[in-house]
C-alpha positions as CSV (number, residue, x, y, z in Angstrom):
1,M,78.5,37.3,60.1
2,K,77.7,40.6,58.6
3,Y,79.5,42.3,55.7
4,N,82.5,44.5,57.2
5,P,84.2,46.3,54.3
6,D,87.0,47.0,56.8
7,K,87.5,43.4,57.4
8,H,86.2,41.6,54.2
9,H,87.8,43.3,51.2
10,R,89.4,41.8,48.4
11,R,91.7,43.3,45.8
12,S,91.1,42.5,42.0
13,I,93.9,40.5,40.3
14,R,92.6,41.6,37.2
15,L,94.8,43.4,34.9
16,P,93.9,46.8,34.4
17,G,92.6,48.0,31.0
18,Y,92.3,44.3,29.7
19,D,89.3,43.8,27.9
20,Y,88.1,40.3,29.3
21,T,85.2,39.6,26.8
22,Q,87.6,39.2,24.1
23,A,88.5,35.7,23.3
24,G,91.4,34.0,24.7
25,M,92.5,31.5,27.4
26,Y,91.7,31.9,30.8
27,F,92.8,29.9,33.9
28,I,90.4,29.1,36.7
29,T,90.5,27.7,40.1
30,L,88.5,24.9,41.6
31,C,88.0,24.5,45.3
32,I,86.9,21.0,46.2
33,W,85.3,20.7,49.6
34,Q,87.5,19.2,52.2
35,R,90.4,18.8,49.2
36,E,88.7,15.4,48.3
37,C,90.2,13.8,45.2
38,L,87.1,13.9,43.1
39,L,88.7,15.0,39.6
40,G,91.3,12.1,39.1
41,E,94.2,10.3,40.3
42,V,97.7,10.9,39.8
43,L,99.5,8.1,38.6
44,G,103.6,7.9,39.1
45,A,106.4,6.0,39.8
46,G,105.1,4.0,42.5
47,S,101.6,2.9,40.8
48,Q,101.1,-0.7,40.0
49,R,99.5,0.5,36.7
50,L,102.4,2.0,35.3
51,S,105.1,-0.7,36.3
52,N,105.4,-2.1,33.1
53,I,105.7,1.2,31.1
54,N,109.3,2.0,32.0
55,D,111.6,-0.8,33.0
56,D,114.6,1.2,32.9
57,I,115.8,1.4,36.7
58,N,117.7,4.6,35.9
59,E,114.8,6.6,34.6
60,P,112.0,7.5,36.6
61,A,108.6,6.6,35.4
62,P,106.3,9.0,33.9
63,T,103.6,10.5,35.8
64,Y,99.8,10.7,34.3
65,I,96.6,11.8,35.6
66,E,93.7,9.5,35.2
67,L,90.5,11.9,35.1
68,S,87.4,10.6,36.9
69,R,84.1,11.5,35.2
70,Y,84.1,14.8,37.1
71,G,87.6,15.6,36.0
72,Q,86.5,14.8,32.3
73,V,83.9,17.4,32.9
74,V,86.0,20.0,33.9
75,Q,88.6,19.2,31.3
76,Y,85.7,19.7,28.3
77,N,86.0,22.8,26.5
């Protein structure tokens, strides 16, 4: 498909006048092909691995993310 500027246009979400070369925190979005869970596993109330962490029935179990090796690479800074 050829580039058509009338169809294929994107607006910039950058803040006008902001110097993006300065030090600071930036967020990025990673898109994984077919939404595969490659970066880790969310462990929560129904997880067997967390069943002994919280025995109080009235309080929900905490939620954790166990990163895979790929997730650790993404998290590394």
